[in-house]
C-alpha positions in Angstrom: 41.2 -18.7 -8.6 38.8 -21.6 -6.7 35.0 -20.7 -6.7 33.7 -21.4 -3.2 29.8 -21.4 -3.0 28.4 -20.8 0.8 27.3 -24.4 0.9 30.9 -25.3 0.5 31.5 -23.9 4.3 32.4 -26.3 7.2 29.4 -27.1 9.7 31.3 -25.5 12.3 31.3 -22.2 10.2 27.8 -22.6 9.3 27.1 -22.9 13.1 29.3 -20.0 14.1 27.1 -17.9 11.3 23.8 -19.2 12.6 24.4 -17.8 15.9 24.6 -14.0 14.6 20.9 -14.9 13.5 17.6 -15.5 15.1 15.8 -18.4 15.1 13.4 -16.2 12.8 15.8 -15.2 10.3 18.0 -18.5 9.9 14.7 -20.8 9.4 13.0 -18.5 6.8 16.3 -17.9 5.1 18.1 -21.5 5.6 15.1 -24.4 6.0 14.6 -26.9 3.5 17.1 -25.9 1.1 18.9 -29.2 1.9 19.0 -32.0 4.6 22.1 -30.7 5.0 21.2 -27.0 6.0 18.1 -28.6 8.0 20.3 -30.6 10.4 22.4 -27.7 11.4 19.6 -25.5 12.2 18.0 -27.9 14.3 21.6 -28.0 15.6 21.7 -24.6 16.4 18.3 -24.4 18.3 20.0 -25.6 21.0 21.8 -21.8 22.2 18.5 -20.4 20.7 15.7 -18.4 22.4 12.4 -18.9 20.3 11.3 -15.0 20.3 8.8 -13.8 18.5 8.1 -10.3 20.7 9.6 -8.6 17.6 8.5 -9.8 14.5 6.1 -9.4 11.6 2.6 -11.3 11.2 4.3 -13.4 8.1 7.2 -14.5 10.0 5.3 -15.6 12.5 2.7 -17.4 10.7 5.8 -19.1 8.8 7.2 -19.7 11.7 4.1 -21.9 13.3 3.9 -24.0 10.4 7.3 -25.2 11.1 6.8 -25.3 14.8 4.3 -27.7 13.8 6.0 -30.2 11.8 10.1 -29.7 12.8 10.5 -27.9 16.3 7.8 -28.1 18.4 9.5 -30.8 21.0 12.9 -28.5 20.6 11.7 -25.5 21.9 13.4 -25.3 25.0 13.1 -21.4 25.7 10.0 -19.1 24.3 8.8 -15.6 24.3 5.7 -14.4 22.8 3.9 -10.6 22.5 1.1 -9.6 21.1 2.9 -6.2 20.0 3.7 -5.8 16.5 2.1 -9.6 15.8 -1.6 -8.8 17.3 -2.7 -12.0 18.9 0.4 -13.9 18.7 -0.2 -15.4 22.8 -3.5 -16.3 21.6 -2.6 -17.4 18.4 -0.4 -19.8 20.0 -2.2 -21.0 22.8 -4.8 -22.2 20.0 -2.4 -24.3 18.1 0.1 -25.6 20.3 -0.6 -27.6 23.7 1.6 -26.4 26.7 2.4 -30.7 27.2 3.8 -30.5 23.7 6.4 -28.5 24.7 8.2 -31.2 26.4 11.4 -29.5 26.8 10.2 -26.2 27.6 11.9 -24.7 30.5 11.9 -20.7 30.1 8.3 -19.0 29.2 8.2 -15.1 28.6 5.0 -13.4 27.8 4.8 -9.6 27.3 2.1 -8.3 28.9 -0.2 -11.4 28.6 -4.0 -10.6 29.8 -5.4 -12.9 32.7 -6.8 -15.5 30.5 -3.8 -16.3 28.4 -1.5 -16.7 31.7 -4.4 -18.9 32.8 -4.4 -21.1 29.5 -0.2 -21.9 29.5 
């Protein structure tokens, strides 16, 4: 019986599987595994929203590191919330200029305060 590994699957199957994961989950699980998975993750971003409304502080911080280096220009839809990640909106605003989100088409801020809205 032949032995197959996960990375032996066709790219189309990986892309299909990635549609079932959030960007946070797919990035934290597979990014920097190898260049092929990096490319597949980048390709999967076309179909997803960067949704940080229900992530842990640790996952949010890890994704901010990736956003700095890899993904900022690929964000076309963004959701931010201070629940459960306290201060996430302010943290995002302090790290990124809205002008760097060149492909942003949709922005959702869950219960922002007036100052946060003005900064966007």
